[in-house]
Residue, then its C-alpha position, 0 to 999 in steps of 0.5 A: m708679043r703673047k707670053s705665058f707664065t706658070v704661076l703658083n697658088i691659083k685655085c679658082e675663078g676668084c683667084a683668076n678674077s683678082i689677077k685679071n682685074e689687077l693686070s688689065s690696067y697694064f696688059k692687054n688680053v689677060e687670060v688665066d687657064l684654070t684647066k691646067e695645073p699649075r695654072i698658066v697666065t698669058v698676057d701681051i708683053e711689049n718689053g722686059d719692063d712689062e715682064e718685071r711689072l707682071k712678076a711684081i704684080l702677081k707676087k704682090l697678089g700672092y701668086p709667084l711664078i713657079d720658077e721663083n726661088l722662095s724660102k718656106a717663109q716666103e711661100f707661106g706668106l704668099k699663099t696667105k696673100s693669095f687667099i685674101s686676093c682670092a676672096v676679093g676676086k670672088f666678091t667682085l666676080k661679074 
């Protein structure tokens, strides 16, 4: 089933590239919509475990879902991670 998620901290093509590279190992047809704010990530989800995996991967990269309940310290830490993920994504653009 195709499902979309609203995600924080995605700013540019570098961010999108990092997300696509990381998620493509687990999900088919990964799309990151950079035309909307907040950004939308769309993937094919097979079951509840897939959704939890997606959330964990995005959070590891610094891109939590918009509806996650985060403290200010967690928000700051994830924003910092997202800058690093973005930089990596920019260097690996094809």
